[in-house]
N, C-alpha and C positions, 0 to 999 in steps of 0.2 A: 504493499501499499503506501510506503514511502516512497518507492520507486515511482510508483504513478502518480504520485503527488507531486514529485519532482516535473516528470513530462507534463503534465497537466500546467504547471507554472509556465516552461519553458516555450509550449506551446502559445500560452497566453499573449506571452510579454514578448513573441515575436509577432503574434499578430494585430500588436499595440505598438510597432514600431514608429508611426507616424506619430500620434501622440507621446511617446517617449521622446521622439526627437523633438516636437515642440516643447515640451516642459524644459529642456534641458537648453533650447536657443532662447527661450523669455530670459533667462537670468543671465547669456552670456549677451543678447544683445545690450540688456540693460546694462553692464560693466562697460561695453563700449561708449555709451552714450554718457555716462557717469564720467568715465579716462576723459572724453574729450570736454566735456563741461568742467573737470576740474583743471584741465591744461588752459581753456579761455580763462576762468579766472586767475591764475597765476602768470597770465601772458600779460594780462592788464597793467598800465603803465604802474596803477598802485595795484599790487597785486592782493586779494580778498582772501587770506588766509582762511579764515573762517568756512567759507563756501568751500573751498579747496578739500578744508578735511571734512566736511561734510560729503562731498560727491567721494572722497575716501572711503567713510563710513556705508555710505550705500555700493560703494564696489565689493567691500567685504560682505556686507549683506547677501547682495545677489550671488556672490563666489558660496558661499556657504549654501543658498539654496539649491543652485547647482549642483554642488557634493552631494546634499539629500537626496536628490534623484537618482544620482549614479549610486548613492548606497544601498537605494532600497530598491534599484536594479538588481544589483549584483547581490544582494541578500536573496532575492528570490531566484535567482539563479542556483545558490548553491544548492547541493544536496548533502545537509549537515545534520546531525542530531538534533531534537530540539530544543531550544533555548528559550525557557520563559522567564519572564520580568515584567513589573506594571506597565500597564501599557495604555495610553490613553486612547481611548475608543474612539473619540471625535476626532481625533488628526489622525487613525487610521483609516477612518473612512473617507475622510478628503483627501488622504494621500490618492487611493484609488480612485476616486472620481477624478481628481487632476490626471491621473494618468489614460483615464477613459475617455477624457473631454474631446477630443476627435472624432470618436465614432459616435459618441451621443450625439455631437452637430450633426455628423453626416446622415446618423438616421433620424433626424429630427426629432429628437426626443427631449421633451421640456422635464427638465429636472426639477422636482420640490422635494427640499434637503430641510427640517426639523431637527435640530441636536437640540438634547439638554444639553444646558453648559452646568457646568460645575459637579459633575458625573465624578465618583471614585474611580479611581484607577482598576483597570482587569488584570488578574496575574494571566499570561496567555504569551505563546509565541505570536512575536509582532508576523513574523511571514507569513505563518499559517493561518492567523487570524486574516491577515490582509488577502490571501488566496479565497479562501469564501467569501469573504465581502466580492470579490473580483468575479469570482465564477457566478456567484446570484444573481450580480449586477448586468455581467453579460448574457446569462440564461433570459434576464427579464429583457433586454435590448433584441434579443436575436426572436423572443415570443411576440414583443410586436411588430414585428417585422412583417407579420403577416396580416396586419391589420391597415386600416386605411393611414394614411398620412392623414397630419393633423390630430390625430387622437392619442399620440405618442405620451404618455405622463410616467415618469417614474419616479416613487415618493421611498425616498429614504427616511428614518426618524431614530432616535435613540430617548430614551427614557427609563428612569429610574421606578422600582415599583416597590410596594410597600412591604413585599415579603424581603427584598434585600438582591433583588438581580436588577440588571440591565435588559432591556429588549431594544436587538438592533432588528429594524423593520424594511424589509424590501419589495415594495409593491409595484407594478405593473396594471396597464390596462391592456394586456394583449388577450388571447382569448379565454384563457381561465386553462384549471385543468379538472378535467372529469373526475367522476368517484372510482372508477375503476384506474384511472392513471395513479390517482393520489395513492390505492394500496402497494403500489408497484413503484413511485417515482425514485425514492432511493436505492434501489433494488440495482448493484455494478451490473452493466451491460444495456438495463434498459433503458431505451431511447425510442423519441419519436423523429426525430430529424432523419433526414435522408443521408446526412454525411455527421461523423461523430462515433466517437466509441459507447456513449453511454455511460462513464464513470464520474462527469464532473459533480454530479451530487450526491454520490455514492461516495465519493473522497472529501466533499463537504462533510457529512455527515461522520466520515470516522476521524476527523479534524477535532470535530466540535463535541464526538463523546470522548474521544481522548483526553478533551482539555476538562469533561466532565463537568458539558454545558448539554444544552438541549436543542435540537434544530428542529422545526413545525413547516407543512406546507399546509396551504389551504387556498380555497377559492376567494376571491375579493369580489366585493359588489362594487356598481351593477355588474363588472364582468372583471377577467384577471385574475391575475395570482399572486398572493402573498408569503413569502417566505420569513420567520422570525427566529432570531437566533437569541434564546437566553441564557445571559452568563452570571454568573455569580458575582457581587460587586467587592472586593477588597477596601476596606475600610482604616 
């Protein structure tokens, strides 16, 4: 299962190459602009050191952002034993959405994100957690591709419950999941797609259960599907 999970990640990263390039190019473009700005401030008859210093600080920030994107991708390509630590669940979700932004735009998907601020961190392997979110979001995008344009809405939410859990929900406006599919949707090799191994959701559930979490699937109203990850919060 670990090998399959690694293959699944590698395939997804390859498919998202345009988004990854975009995510890296943004801070690189910003670095060039800030550098040019800093040089102009220093080239003035009376150099403005404060503005030049701010430009340098902005360069550092953009450089760190590019480095974070690269590290995220490198981590997802690695095939190493699980390494768990306290993770900001909202930050993990935002990073995944950033990597998928071009695909979301190309498929004309309207993304509605409602993340509860101030959530306690969760104990998780960041790469595996993001792989689950990545798989579920990409499944939602693909499901909506079969419906009419203009009706593609992806909803992502995070919230805390009174029972001490965090619920991450991924909801789409696709055709939904029939009762007969709900019973088998997490089975290995079960798929309704013409292409694919049918391992994505099985891998998701394996990762979730290995962490001691829960993953559920249901039909959304009036149509679509909703997947929910239940994660115990660390206080």
